[in-house]
Every structure is written in structure tokens, then in C-alpha cells.
C-alpha positions as CSV (number, residue, x, y, z in Angstrom):
1,X,-4.3,13.8,-8.3
2,X,-3.5,10.4,-6.9
3,X,-2.0,7.8,-9.2
4,X,-4.3,5.0,-10.3
5,X,-2.2,2.0,-9.3
6,X,-3.1,-1.6,-9.8
7,X,-3.5,-4.2,-7.0
8,X,-0.2,-4.9,-5.3
9,X,2.5,-5.9,-5.5
10,X,4.2,-3.2,-7.5
11,X,7.2,-0.9,-6.8
12,X,7.5,2.7,-5.7
13,X,10.5,4.9,-6.5
14,X,10.6,7.8,-3.9
15,X,12.7,10.7,-5.1
16,X,13.2,13.4,-2.5
17,X,15.0,16.6,-3.3
18,X,16.2,20.0,-2.1
19,X,16.4,22.5,-5.0
20,X,19.1,25.1,-5.7
21,X,18.0,28.7,-6.6
22,X,18.8,27.9,-10.3
23,X,15.8,27.4,-12.5
24,X,17.7,27.2,-15.7
25,X,15.5,25.0,-17.9
26,X,14.3,23.0,-14.9
27,X,10.5,23.3,-15.7
28,X,11.0,22.4,-19.3
29,X,13.0,19.3,-18.3
30,X,10.5,18.3,-15.7
31,X,7.7,18.5,-18.3
32,X,9.7,16.4,-20.8
33,X,10.4,13.8,-18.1
34,X,6.7,13.5,-17.4
35,X,6.0,13.1,-21.1
36,X,8.7,10.5,-21.6
37,X,8.0,8.4,-18.5
38,X,4.4,7.9,-19.5
39,X,5.7,6.2,-22.6
40,X,8.1,3.9,-20.6
41,X,7.0,0.2,-20.4
42,X,6.1,-0.7,-16.9
43,X,5.3,2.8,-15.7
44,X,2.1,2.9,-13.6
45,X,1.8,6.6,-12.6
46,X,3.3,9.2,-10.2
47,X,2.5,11.7,-7.5
48,X,4.5,14.8,-6.8
49,X,4.6,17.7,-4.3
50,X,7.1,20.5,-3.7
51,X,7.5,23.1,-1.0
52,X,11.0,23.5,0.5
53,X,11.3,19.7,0.1
54,X,10.3,18.0,-3.1
55,X,8.9,14.5,-3.2
56,X,8.0,12.6,-6.4
57,X,6.8,9.0,-6.1
58,X,6.6,7.0,-9.3
59,X,5.0,3.5,-9.5
60,X,6.3,0.6,-11.5
61,X,5.4,-2.9,-12.5
62,X,8.9,-4.3,-11.9
63,X,12.5,-3.6,-10.9
64,X,13.4,-4.2,-14.5
65,X,11.1,-1.4,-15.6
66,X,12.7,0.9,-13.0
67,X,16.2,0.0,-14.3
68,X,15.2,0.7,-17.9
69,X,13.9,4.1,-17.0
70,X,17.1,4.9,-15.0
71,X,19.2,4.3,-18.1
72,X,16.9,6.1,-20.6
73,X,19.2,8.6,-22.4
74,X,17.2,11.8,-21.8
75,X,16.5,10.8,-18.2
76,X,20.3,10.4,-17.7
77,X,20.8,13.9,-19.0
78,X,18.2,15.1,-16.5
79,X,20.0,13.2,-13.7
80,X,23.3,14.9,-14.8
81,X,21.8,18.4,-14.7
82,X,20.1,17.6,-11.4
83,X,23.5,16.8,-9.8
84,X,25.3,19.7,-11.4
85,X,22.8,22.6,-11.0
86,X,19.2,21.8,-9.8
87,X,19.6,20.0,-6.5
88,X,21.6,20.7,-3.3
89,X,20.6,17.2,-2.1
90,X,18.6,14.3,-3.2
91,X,17.7,10.7,-2.2
92,X,16.2,7.9,-4.2
93,X,14.5,5.0,-2.5
94,X,12.9,1.9,-4.1
95,X,10.2,0.0,-2.2
96,X,7.9,-2.9,-2.9
97,X,4.3,-2.0,-2.3
98,X,2.6,-5.0,-0.7
99,X,-0.6,-3.3,0.4
100,X,-2.5,-0.2,-0.6
101,X,-5.9,1.2,0.4
102,X,-7.5,4.6,0.5
103,X,-10.6,6.7,0.3
104,X,-12.0,8.6,-2.7
105,X,-9.3,7.3,-5.0
């Protein structure tokens, strides 16, 4: 499902990953991150896909909202586990969305 974003401008956080073979509690943490992020002020929605390469794009009202999510305590724990056991590589990019358009959205 495509995220229902407002009229621009807003921000996108693009999180791209390669996973390890370790699944130890990954799915549980991913579900909890989705639950928690929906409660985060300034969160607008997200889209995610995974094959060999995983991409999650979350949408935000402001840079301040993104920073607040980055330092949320349980999210910091997920980041720690990601570095230690779930990802062989990852990249986070933050972009200002100035235009959006589509079809059947």
C-alpha cells in the first residue's frame, strides 16, 4: 500500500539494507517499530519492500520529527541490533520532497 502523504513539502527518510542470515527477533522488532512509529509526532506514513535489497521509506512533517524518532529509546535499541546482527550493510538518506504525483493513490 502506498503511504497517504500530504501536499509537499515534507521529508522522506530512505533506509536501504542488506540483511544477514540471522533472523533472531527481527520480525518482532520490525512489527514493534511499525507500532511505535505510528505514534510518533510528525510521522506521515511509510512504504517498504524487501528482496535481496530492503528499502523502507518513511515520510515526516519536519527534520525535528525525524530527529525525535532517531533518538526514541526503543528505536535506538533496534538500531543497535541492526548494526550488531541484522544488517551486513545499510544506508540512510534524508530528502526534502518538493513534488509528488501519481495514479490510483
